[in-house]
C-alpha positions as CSV (number, residue, x, y, z in Angstrom):
1,M,19.8,84.6,-93.2
2,S,21.0,87.7,-91.5
3,V,19.2,91.1,-91.6
4,K,22.1,92.6,-93.5
5,E,21.7,90.0,-96.2
6,L,17.9,90.6,-96.4
7,L,18.5,94.3,-96.8
8,T,21.2,94.1,-99.4
9,L,19.7,94.8,-102.9
10,S,20.7,92.7,-105.8
11,K,21.3,94.3,-109.1
12,S,17.8,93.6,-110.5
13,S,16.1,94.7,-107.3
14,R,17.7,98.2,-107.5
15,I,15.5,99.1,-110.4
16,F,12.4,98.0,-108.5
17,A,13.6,100.0,-105.4
18,I,13.8,103.1,-107.5
19,L,10.6,102.7,-109.5
20,L,8.3,101.3,-106.7
21,P,7.8,104.6,-104.8
22,M,6.8,106.3,-108.0
23,V,4.1,103.8,-108.7
24,G,3.1,103.5,-105.1
25,T,2.2,107.2,-104.7
26,L,-0.4,107.0,-107.4
27,A,-1.6,103.4,-106.9
28,E,-4.2,104.6,-104.4
29,Q,-6.0,106.5,-107.1
30,A,-6.5,103.6,-109.4
31,K,-7.4,99.9,-109.1
32,A,-4.4,97.7,-109.8
33,E,-5.8,96.4,-113.0
34,E,-6.4,99.9,-114.3
35,F,-3.0,101.4,-113.4
36,N,-1.2,100.9,-116.8
37,T,0.0,103.1,-119.6
38,G,-3.5,103.8,-120.8
39,Y,-4.5,105.1,-117.3
40,V,-1.5,107.5,-117.2
41,L,-2.2,108.8,-120.7
42,E,-5.9,109.0,-120.6
43,K,-7.3,109.2,-117.1
44,M,-4.7,111.1,-115.2
45,P,-4.6,114.9,-115.5
46,Q,-2.1,115.8,-118.3
47,K,0.3,117.6,-115.9
48,E,0.3,114.7,-113.4
49,G,0.7,112.1,-116.3
50,T,3.7,114.0,-117.7
51,V,5.3,114.2,-114.3
52,H,4.7,110.5,-113.8
53,I,6.2,109.6,-117.2
54,D,9.1,111.9,-116.6
55,G,9.8,110.4,-113.2
56,T,9.7,106.9,-114.6
57,I,12.2,107.8,-117.3
58,R,14.6,109.4,-114.8
59,G,14.2,106.4,-112.5
60,I,15.2,104.1,-115.4
61,A,18.1,106.4,-116.2
62,Y,19.5,106.3,-112.7
63,A,18.9,102.5,-112.4
64,H,20.8,102.0,-115.7
65,Y,23.6,104.3,-114.5
66,Y,24.2,102.5,-111.3
67,N,23.7,99.0,-112.6
68,N,26.1,99.5,-115.5
69,D,29.3,100.9,-113.9
70,K,28.1,104.5,-114.1
71,D,27.5,104.4,-117.9
72,I,27.1,108.1,-118.6
73,R,26.3,107.6,-122.3
74,G,23.2,105.5,-121.6
75,F,22.2,107.8,-118.7
76,E,22.3,110.8,-121.0
77,C,20.5,109.1,-123.9
78,I,17.7,107.9,-121.6
79,N,17.4,111.4,-120.0
80,N,17.2,112.9,-123.5
81,H,13.7,111.4,-123.6
82,A,12.6,113.0,-120.4
83,A,10.2,116.0,-120.3
84,G,13.2,118.5,-120.1
85,G,15.0,116.9,-123.0
86,N,14.5,116.7,-126.7
87,D,10.8,117.5,-127.8
88,D,11.0,115.2,-130.8
89,A,12.3,112.3,-128.7
90,W,9.5,112.9,-126.2
91,Q,6.8,112.9,-128.9
92,S,8.2,109.8,-130.5
93,M,8.2,108.0,-127.1
94,I,4.6,109.2,-126.4
95,N,3.5,107.8,-129.7
96,F,5.1,104.5,-129.0
97,I,3.7,104.1,-125.5
98,G,0.3,105.1,-126.8
99,K,0.2,101.9,-128.8
100,H,0.7,99.8,-125.6
101,K,-2.0,101.2,-123.3
102,D,-2.8,97.8,-121.7
103,K,0.8,97.3,-120.5
104,P,2.6,98.7,-117.4
105,L,4.2,102.1,-118.1
106,G,7.6,101.3,-116.6
107,G,8.0,98.1,-118.7
108,V,6.9,99.8,-121.9
109,L,9.3,102.7,-121.3
110,F,12.1,100.4,-120.3
111,I,11.8,98.4,-123.6
112,Y,11.5,101.6,-125.7
113,L,14.5,103.3,-124.1
114,T,16.6,100.1,-124.2
115,K,16.0,99.9,-128.0
116,K,16.4,103.7,-128.7
117,C,19.6,104.0,-126.6
118,D,21.1,100.7,-127.8
119,L,21.5,99.5,-124.2
């Protein structure tokens, strides 16, 4: 297999390529088994937790946009749940992810946003 083939991202790996740096920057602060939604909501300082959630949402939005032929409708719906979007949508999302504290944040947000935005 050539180097070019190894470096080419498949559709599914694009999402991981976007989300991995966000998780990696904070992984040093927590043990792997502790770095889940509960850690972000309860153990991180509120400002850092909000930034982490917001960044994860925006990463999901961009991954969706590029993986779905630049679907602006889905992109805007997902970004509506980010910290700078609709306050009611943000609070509804926080309430949902608070029920899944033992799960990875990115996965919980992905499922929530997929359902809410009908993707």
